[in-house]
C-alpha positions as CSV (number, residue, x, y, z in Angstrom):
1,M,-96.8,189.8,34.8
2,S,-96.1,192.8,32.5
3,D,-93.8,194.7,34.9
4,G,-92.2,194.8,38.4
5,T,-95.3,196.2,40.0
6,N,-97.6,193.5,38.7
7,I,-95.1,190.8,39.5
8,R,-95.0,192.0,43.1
9,R,-98.8,191.9,43.1
10,V,-98.7,188.3,42.0
11,A,-96.2,187.5,44.7
12,E,-98.3,189.1,47.4
13,I,-101.4,187.1,46.3
14,F,-99.4,183.9,46.3
15,C,-97.9,184.5,49.7
16,S,-101.2,185.7,51.3
17,D,-102.5,182.2,51.7
18,P,-100.3,179.3,52.8
19,A,-102.6,176.9,50.9
20,R,-101.2,178.4,47.7
21,R,-98.2,176.2,47.1
22,Y,-97.3,176.1,43.5
23,L,-97.2,179.0,41.1
24,V,-97.3,178.6,37.3
25,V,-96.4,181.8,35.3
26,S,-97.0,183.1,31.8
27,A,-94.7,185.4,29.8
28,P,-95.0,189.2,30.4
29,G,-97.7,190.8,28.4
30,K,-98.3,194.4,27.3
31,R,-97.7,197.2,29.8
32,F,-99.7,199.8,27.9
33,G,-101.4,200.3,24.5
34,G,-99.0,199.9,21.7
35,D,-96.6,197.8,23.8
36,A,-95.6,194.3,22.6
37,K,-96.1,191.0,24.4
38,I,-92.8,189.2,25.2
39,T,-94.0,186.1,23.3
40,D,-94.7,188.2,20.2
41,L,-91.2,189.6,20.4
42,L,-89.8,186.1,20.7
43,Y,-91.7,184.9,17.6
44,E,-90.2,187.9,15.7
45,T,-86.8,186.9,17.0
46,H,-87.2,183.4,15.6
47,R,-88.3,184.7,12.2
48,A,-85.1,186.8,12.1
49,V,-83.0,183.8,13.0
50,A,-84.8,181.5,10.5
51,E,-84.2,184.1,7.7
52,G,-80.5,184.5,8.6
53,R,-80.9,188.0,10.0
54,E,-79.4,189.3,13.2
55,P,-82.1,189.0,15.9
56,V,-82.0,192.6,17.0
57,I,-85.5,192.4,18.3
58,F,-84.2,190.3,21.2
59,R,-82.7,193.5,22.5
60,K,-86.2,194.5,23.5
61,V,-86.7,191.2,25.3
62,K,-83.5,191.8,27.2
63,E,-84.5,195.4,28.0
64,R,-87.8,194.3,29.5
65,F,-86.2,191.7,31.7
66,F,-83.4,194.0,32.9
67,G,-86.1,196.5,33.7
68,I,-88.3,194.0,35.6
69,V,-85.3,192.8,37.8
70,R,-84.4,196.4,38.4
71,E,-87.9,197.3,39.5
72,L,-88.1,194.3,41.8
73,G,-84.8,195.2,43.4
74,I,-83.7,191.6,43.7
75,S,-80.2,190.1,43.5
76,F,-80.5,188.0,40.4
77,D,-78.0,187.7,37.6
78,I,-80.5,188.2,34.8
79,G,-77.7,189.2,32.4
80,S,-76.1,185.8,32.4
81,V,-79.4,184.1,32.0
82,L,-80.3,186.3,29.1
83,A,-76.9,185.7,27.4
84,E,-77.4,181.9,27.8
85,T,-80.9,182.2,26.4
86,E,-79.8,184.1,23.3
87,E,-77.1,181.6,22.6
88,A,-79.6,178.8,22.9
89,I,-82.0,180.5,20.6
90,L,-79.3,180.9,17.9
91,R,-78.2,177.3,18.5
92,E,-81.6,175.6,18.5
93,R,-83.2,177.6,15.7
94,S,-86.6,176.4,16.8
95,E,-89.8,178.4,16.8
96,E,-91.2,176.6,19.8
97,F,-88.0,176.8,21.8
98,T,-87.7,180.5,21.2
99,A,-91.4,181.2,22.0
100,S,-91.1,179.3,25.3
101,R,-88.3,181.5,26.6
102,G,-90.7,184.2,27.9
103,E,-92.2,181.7,30.4
104,Y,-88.8,180.3,31.2
105,L,-87.3,183.7,32.0
106,I,-90.1,185.1,34.1
107,A,-90.3,181.8,36.1
108,R,-86.6,182.2,36.9
109,V,-87.2,185.8,38.0
110,M,-90.3,184.9,40.1
111,A,-88.5,182.0,41.8
112,A,-85.7,184.4,42.8
113,L,-88.2,187.0,44.1
114,L,-90.0,184.4,46.2
115,G,-86.9,182.5,47.3
116,V,-88.4,179.1,46.2
117,P,-87.2,176.4,43.8
118,F,-87.7,176.9,40.0
119,I,-89.0,173.9,38.1
120,D,-88.2,173.9,34.4
121,A,-91.2,172.6,32.4
122,K,-88.9,170.8,30.0
123,D,-88.1,168.4,32.9
124,V,-91.7,167.6,33.8
125,V,-94.1,168.2,30.9
126,R,-93.6,165.4,28.4
127,F,-94.6,165.5,24.8
128,S,-94.5,162.6,22.3
129,D,-92.4,163.0,19.2
130,D,-95.5,164.2,17.2
131,G,-96.0,167.1,19.6
132,R,-98.9,165.6,21.7
133,L,-99.0,165.8,25.4
134,D,-98.1,162.5,27.2
135,A,-100.4,163.0,30.1
136,G,-99.5,159.9,32.1
137,M,-95.7,160.6,32.0
138,T,-96.3,164.3,32.6
139,F,-98.3,163.8,35.8
140,S,-95.8,161.3,37.1
141,L,-92.8,163.5,36.4
142,T,-94.5,166.6,37.8
143,A,-95.6,164.9,41.0
144,E,-92.0,163.6,41.5
145,A,-90.6,167.1,41.0
146,L,-93.1,168.7,43.4
147,R,-92.6,166.0,46.1
148,G,-90.9,167.5,49.2
149,K,-91.2,171.1,48.0
150,E,-93.4,173.2,50.2
151,R,-93.6,175.8,47.4
152,A,-92.2,176.2,43.9
153,V,-92.5,178.1,40.7
154,V,-93.1,176.2,37.4
155,A,-92.7,177.7,33.9
156,G,-95.9,177.5,31.9
157,F,-96.7,177.0,28.2
158,Y,-94.1,174.5,27.2
159,G,-92.5,171.1,27.8
160,A,-90.2,168.7,25.9
161,D,-90.2,165.3,24.2
162,G,-88.0,162.4,25.2
163,A,-85.1,163.8,23.2
164,G,-85.3,167.1,25.0
165,K,-86.8,169.0,22.1
166,I,-89.0,171.9,23.3
167,H,-92.7,171.8,22.4
168,T,-95.3,174.4,23.3
169,F,-99.1,174.4,23.8
170,S,-101.2,176.7,21.7
171,R,-101.3,180.4,22.8
172,G,-102.7,180.7,26.3
173,G,-101.3,177.2,27.1
174,S,-100.0,178.3,30.6
175,D,-103.6,177.6,31.7
176,V,-103.0,174.0,30.7
177,S,-99.7,173.9,32.5
178,G,-101.4,175.2,35.7
179,A,-104.0,172.4,35.4
180,I,-101.2,169.9,35.0
181,V,-99.5,171.1,38.2
182,A,-102.8,171.1,40.1
183,R,-103.5,167.5,39.0
184,A,-100.0,166.3,39.8
185,A,-100.1,167.9,43.2
186,G,-103.5,166.5,44.1
187,A,-104.7,170.0,44.7
188,E,-108.1,170.8,46.3
189,L,-108.4,173.8,44.0
190,Y,-106.8,175.2,40.8
191,E,-106.8,179.0,41.0
192,N,-106.3,180.7,37.6
193,W,-105.5,184.4,38.1
194,T,-106.0,186.6,35.0
195,D,-107.0,190.1,34.1
196,V,-110.8,189.6,34.3
197,S,-113.1,188.7,37.1
198,G,-114.3,185.4,35.7
199,F,-116.7,184.6,33.0
200,L,-119.4,186.9,31.7
201,A,-122.7,185.7,30.1
202,C,-121.8,187.4,26.8
203,D,-119.0,189.3,25.1
204,P,-118.7,192.7,26.8
205,R,-117.6,194.2,23.4
206,I,-121.0,193.4,22.1
207,V,-123.3,193.6,25.1
208,D,-122.9,196.4,27.7
209,S,-122.2,195.2,31.2
210,P,-123.2,191.5,30.7
211,A,-124.2,189.4,33.7
212,H,-121.4,187.8,35.7
213,I,-121.4,183.9,35.8
214,A,-120.7,182.9,39.4
215,S,-120.4,179.2,38.6
216,L,-120.5,176.8,35.7
217,S,-119.7,173.2,35.0
218,Y,-116.7,171.7,33.2
219,R,-118.9,170.9,30.2
220,E,-120.4,174.4,30.1
221,L,-116.9,175.8,30.3
222,R,-115.7,173.6,27.4
223,E,-118.6,174.7,25.2
224,L,-118.2,178.4,26.0
225,S,-114.4,178.4,25.6
226,Y,-114.6,176.5,22.4
227,M,-117.0,179.1,21.0
228,G,-114.9,182.1,21.8
229,A,-115.3,182.9,25.5
230,N,-111.5,183.1,25.9
231,V,-111.1,183.6,29.6
232,L,-109.5,180.1,30.0
233,H,-107.8,177.8,27.5
234,S,-110.4,175.3,26.4
235,E,-108.0,172.3,27.0
236,S,-107.2,173.3,30.5
237,I,-110.0,171.3,32.1
238,F,-108.7,167.9,30.9
239,P,-105.9,167.5,33.5
240,V,-108.2,168.4,36.4
241,R,-111.5,166.9,35.2
242,E,-110.7,163.3,36.0
243,A,-109.5,164.3,39.5
244,N,-112.6,166.5,40.1
245,I,-110.5,169.5,41.0
246,P,-112.5,172.7,40.7
247,I,-111.1,175.8,38.9
248,L,-111.5,179.3,40.3
249,I,-111.0,182.2,37.9
250,K,-109.8,185.3,39.7
251,N,-108.8,188.9,38.8
252,T,-105.1,189.7,39.6
253,F,-106.0,193.4,39.7
254,R,-109.2,193.1,41.7
255,P,-108.5,190.1,44.0
256,S,-111.6,190.8,46.2
257,D,-113.9,190.2,43.2
258,E,-115.9,187.0,43.5
259,G,-114.6,185.3,40.3
260,T,-116.1,182.3,38.6
261,L,-116.0,178.8,40.1
262,I,-115.9,175.9,37.6
263,V,-117.0,172.6,39.1
264,P,-117.4,169.0,38.1
265,T,-120.4,168.3,35.9
266,A,-121.7,165.5,38.1
267,G,-123.8,166.9,40.8
268,Y,-123.7,170.4,39.4
269,V,-126.8,172.5,40.2
270,P,-127.4,175.1,37.4
271,A,-128.5,178.6,38.2
272,A,-132.2,179.6,38.0
273,R,-131.8,180.8,34.4
274,P,-132.0,178.1,31.7
275,V,-129.0,179.7,29.9
276,T,-125.7,180.0,31.6
277,G,-123.9,181.9,28.8
278,I,-123.8,182.9,25.1
279,A,-120.7,182.8,23.0
280,G,-119.9,182.9,19.3
281,K,-117.4,183.2,16.5
282,K,-117.5,184.5,12.9
283,N,-116.1,183.3,9.6
284,F,-117.3,179.8,9.0
285,A,-118.1,178.0,5.8
286,V,-121.0,175.4,5.6
287,I,-120.9,172.7,2.9
288,Y,-124.5,171.5,2.5
289,I,-125.1,168.1,0.8
290,E,-128.5,166.7,-0.2
291,K,-129.3,163.3,-1.5
292,S,-132.5,161.2,-1.5
293,N,-132.3,158.1,0.6
294,M,-129.0,159.2,2.0
295,N,-129.7,157.4,5.3
296,G,-129.9,154.1,3.5
297,E,-126.5,154.4,1.8
298,I,-123.9,152.7,4.0
299,G,-120.7,154.7,4.4
300,F,-122.1,158.0,3.0
301,A,-120.7,160.2,5.7
302,R,-117.5,158.3,5.9
303,R,-116.7,159.0,2.2
304,I,-117.2,162.7,2.7
305,L,-115.1,162.7,5.8
306,S,-112.4,160.9,3.9
307,V,-112.3,163.8,1.5
308,L,-111.8,166.2,4.3
309,E,-109.1,163.9,5.9
310,R,-107.1,163.7,2.7
311,R,-107.0,167.5,2.5
312,G,-106.1,167.8,6.2
313,I,-109.2,169.8,7.1
314,S,-111.2,169.4,10.3
315,F,-114.8,170.2,10.7
316,E,-116.5,172.0,13.6
317,H,-120.0,170.6,13.4
318,M,-122.0,168.1,11.3
319,P,-125.7,168.8,11.5
320,S,-127.8,166.3,9.5
321,G,-131.3,165.4,8.4
322,I,-132.9,162.4,6.8
323,D,-131.6,163.3,3.3
324,T,-129.1,166.1,4.2
325,I,-125.8,166.6,5.9
326,S,-123.7,169.7,6.4
327,F,-120.1,170.2,7.4
328,V,-119.2,173.4,9.2
329,I,-115.6,174.4,8.6
330,D,-113.5,177.3,10.0
331,E,-112.6,179.5,7.0
332,A,-109.1,179.9,8.4
333,E,-108.6,176.2,7.4
334,L,-109.5,177.0,3.7
335,G,-106.9,178.4,1.3
336,E,-107.8,179.9,-2.0
337,G,-109.7,177.5,-4.2
338,T,-110.0,174.9,-1.5
339,L,-113.8,175.1,-1.3
340,E,-114.2,174.5,-5.0
341,T,-111.9,171.5,-4.7
342,L,-113.8,170.1,-1.8
343,E,-117.1,170.4,-3.6
344,R,-115.8,168.6,-6.6
345,E,-114.2,165.8,-4.7
346,I,-117.3,165.4,-2.5
347,C,-119.4,165.1,-5.6
348,E,-117.1,162.5,-7.0
349,A,-117.2,160.6,-3.7
350,V,-121.0,160.5,-3.0
351,H,-122.8,161.9,-6.2
352,P,-125.2,164.1,-4.3
353,D,-128.4,165.6,-5.7
354,L,-127.2,169.0,-4.5
355,C,-123.9,170.3,-3.0
356,K,-123.5,174.0,-2.2
357,T,-121.5,176.1,0.1
358,L,-122.4,179.0,2.4
359,I,-119.6,181.3,3.4
360,D,-119.2,184.1,6.0
361,I,-121.3,182.4,8.5
362,A,-121.2,183.2,12.2
363,L,-122.0,180.6,14.9
364,I,-123.7,181.5,18.1
365,A,-123.9,179.0,21.0
366,V,-126.5,179.2,23.7
367,V,-125.2,177.1,26.6
368,G,-126.7,175.9,29.8
369,H,-127.6,172.7,31.7
370,G,-130.9,174.4,32.6
371,M,-132.2,174.3,29.0
372,S,-133.0,170.6,29.2
373,K,-135.3,171.1,32.2
374,T,-137.0,174.3,30.9
375,V,-139.9,174.1,28.5
376,G,-139.9,176.6,25.7
377,T,-136.2,177.5,25.7
378,S,-135.9,176.9,21.9
379,A,-139.0,178.8,21.2
380,R,-137.7,181.8,23.1
381,L,-134.4,181.6,21.3
382,F,-135.8,181.6,17.8
383,D,-138.5,184.2,18.7
384,A,-135.8,186.6,19.8
385,I,-133.8,186.1,16.6
386,A,-136.9,186.6,14.5
387,R,-137.9,189.8,16.3
388,A,-134.4,191.0,15.5
389,G,-135.1,190.5,11.8
390,V,-132.4,187.9,11.4
391,N,-132.6,184.8,9.1
392,V,-131.2,181.6,10.7
393,R,-129.0,179.8,8.2
394,M,-128.2,176.7,10.3
395,I,-129.3,175.0,13.5
396,D,-127.4,172.4,15.5
397,Q,-128.4,171.0,18.9
398,G,-126.4,168.3,20.8
399,S,-128.3,165.3,22.1
400,S,-127.4,166.3,25.7
401,E,-129.5,169.6,25.3
402,L,-126.6,171.4,26.8
403,N,-126.3,173.8,23.9
404,I,-128.1,175.1,20.8
405,I,-125.9,176.5,18.0
406,V,-127.4,178.8,15.3
407,G,-125.7,180.0,12.2
408,V,-126.3,183.5,10.8
409,D,-124.6,185.7,8.3
410,N,-121.5,187.5,9.6
411,E,-123.2,190.8,9.2
412,N,-126.0,189.8,11.6
413,Y,-123.7,188.4,14.3
414,E,-123.7,191.3,16.8
415,R,-127.4,192.0,16.4
416,T,-128.2,188.3,17.0
417,M,-126.0,188.1,20.1
418,R,-127.7,191.2,21.6
419,A,-131.1,189.9,20.9
420,V,-130.5,186.5,22.4
421,Y,-128.8,188.0,25.5
422,D,-131.7,190.4,26.1
423,E,-134.2,187.5,25.8
424,F,-132.5,185.3,28.5
425,F,-130.8,187.8,30.8
426,K,-133.0,190.9,30.7
427,K,-136.4,189.3,31.2
């Protein structure tokens, strides 16, 4: 959606199949290296407004949209819409409102290009006052807005609370908006068109030409997305999962590519390989706690969790043993001195025999339904890591045997990823 050429490409894809009825759009991205995404320009605009400076950066937003409409050659008064938008930004003085205007503006342009109704997400996507999605109300409002419309364009990424205050999803949230529309419309398929041809079995920045994943389950998608495979927003499955609507990831720039089909977990038949994909992230801290007879001490874990809760810190994983428990925390959650404070308060809460922290840990998730049916998968995983000369600092496996997560030092992250990929995809 970065320029007129790409917007026309999207319109052609949409119109090429009459079964494609509702289009959800994201804000224009970069046109070339060094260019800025519209959403980033809008965040800068809000910072200027909040600091009492003239939002001169909004001129770049206006220039982009004037250019898009000019390239498309459509009769659409973008000047008036931009003027109204700038006035609203200055009036609202809200970061979420300002950030949402990229989707609002491009949806208005796309609706004009296609000659179909525009649906403002603020009228159909409902958030509660605390910023959480009200799914029931949202599905009802969206279904009502779509009723009787053969085709329509819906703005992604945002919605509003009952008082009309704009709220946004996290970055990439237009994926969630698309899933909401698919659910509300009772769609047979939710197509998500992006700039890649679906999911790959590993990060192509680490492994050269990794294998393409033709299909995976909702649960595999959730695990891989959560651990850094950022093709699709990790929360986008929730609206469609209960309705068993499959998701098809396709490449806007290579529409003939196969893509990746994401299907309901029930009845899913995994591929021949035990592992579907590998994903990971760096920069975690692990708080390790050891105490004899910990399992016999009622409320032990709860008291530790209460410390984290008071500090407003969430944990990613909680592997445990008979006398040990660990909490894996994203280092982005930890300000200066926070770890020392947590260690002290945990010691005061549970009086452990040992409490220590590991930092700069990378997590690597090996994901696949086939692992539970294949003898020796764990052995192959740890043999591959050992041959790479890497020391495993942490292991966590879910009871479903869908994934195995290993922790290694940040400096060994890429080497471990390549070793694990080679073991399961090159043999």
